N, C-alpha and C positions, 0 to 999 in steps of 0.2 A: 504494500500500499504506500509506504513512504517513498519507494522508487517511483511509483506512479506519479506521486505528487511532485517529486523533484523533476521528473520528465515534463509534466504539465507546465511547471514553473519555468523551465528552460525553454520550452516551446513559446510561452507567453513572452519571455524576454526577446526571443528571436523576432516574434511578431511585433513587439513594440519598437524594436530597432529598425525593422523594415517600415513600420508606419512612419517613424520619424524621418527615414530617408525619403519616403514618398512625399511627406509634407515639405521637406526641404526642396526637393525637385519641382514640386508644384509651385512653390514660391518663386523659384528661379523662372519657371515658365510664365508666371504671372508678371514678374518684372520685365522679361523679354517682350511679352505681349504689350505692356505698357509703353515700352520704348518704341516698338513698331508703330503703334497707334499714334504716338506723339510725332513720329517721323512722317507718318502718312498725312497727319493734320498739317504739318508744316509744308509738305509738298502740295497739298490741296490749296492752302493759302497762296502759295507762290503761283500756282496755276490759275487760280481765280484772279489774282492781280494781273498777271500776264494777259489773260482773256480781256480783262477790263481795259488794259493799256491797248491792246490790239483793236478793240472795238472803237476806242476814242481815235486811234489813228485812221481806222476805216471811215469813221464819220467825217473826219477832216479831209480824207482823200475824196470821199463822195462830195463834200461841199466844194472842194477845189474843182472837181469835174463839172459840177453844176455851174459854177462861176465861169469856168472857161467856155462851156457851151453857151450860157446866156450872154456873156460879154462878147463873144466872137460872133455868134449867130443872131443874137437879140431876139431869139424866139421866147414868146411868153410861155409860162407854165401852163399846162392844161388845166390843173386844178391844184388842190393841195397835196397831191401825191408825189410831189417832187420829180415829176417826169416831164419830158418834153414831147411835143407833137411830132411824131416821126413822118418823114415823106413816105407816101404810099409806095413809091418806086423803090425806096430803100427797104421798106418792110417786105416787098416781094423778093428781095435778095436773101432773105433769112436762110441760114445754113448753106449758102453758096458764096459767101464772101471770102476773099483770100485773107491769109494771115498778114498783118500789118508788119510783122517783123520776121525776117528770115530766121529760121531755126528757133523761133519762140515757142513756148508751150503755155497753154492756158493753165493757170494755177488757181483761179477763182472765176467762176462764170457770173453772168449778169443776173440780177434779180435775187429774190429771196430763196435761200436754200439752206438745208441743215449743215452745220459745222462739220467738217470731215472727221473729227476725233471726238468731240464733246456731244454726247447725246442730249437732246433737248434744247440745244442752243442753235439759234438761226442766225444767218448772215444776210443782211440786205445790201447787196453790192449794186451800185448805180453805174458800174462800168464792168469792163473785163480786165482782169488782171493777167498780164502776159509777162512770163519770165524770159528774158533774153540776155545775151552777152552785153557787158558795159559797152557804151558807145555804138550799139547796133543801130543801123539805119532804120527809120520807120516811115512807112508810106501810108497814105490815105487808102482805104479799101473801097471807097465809093466816090461819087462826084463830091468834090471838096478838097479839103486840105487838112493836114494834121495841125490841130490848134494848140496841142500842149502835150508834154511828156512829163512824167512824174517819176521820181525815184522812190521806191518803197523799200525800206530796209528789210534785212532778212528777218527781223523780229516779227514781222506781220504775216510772213508766208507760213504755209503749212506743207512742208514737204517732208 
């Protein structure tokens, strides 16, 4: 009987030591999880700030595009939608216009569309963003002339 009690006592001590190790490991995991959550929160804050900065830059770019078009063409705005009345012949050329820049690629299309990486976020682009080599020649793609060029820093692109 005493041998049995001693054996049970030894088993209880082993179990108690294992429980202490498990509690210690759990605390380590909780601490690691807290660090990961803190890091993710910091990353989220940086991404949100970057998105806000990009949206401000895009708004400034859209305003510049509108100002160039309005100042150069003198066309009145159609209404409060911030769009201009397009020429019917220009409209008929949709999807058939040449690229205004040799070897340029479209990195953001015209109009309202979802952000390429952030779900639930939409972009309202009043132009077409084309990435090209520095100092590339730009040509008008329809009757008219190129009325403005703008440099968009890499911080606004989504490549």
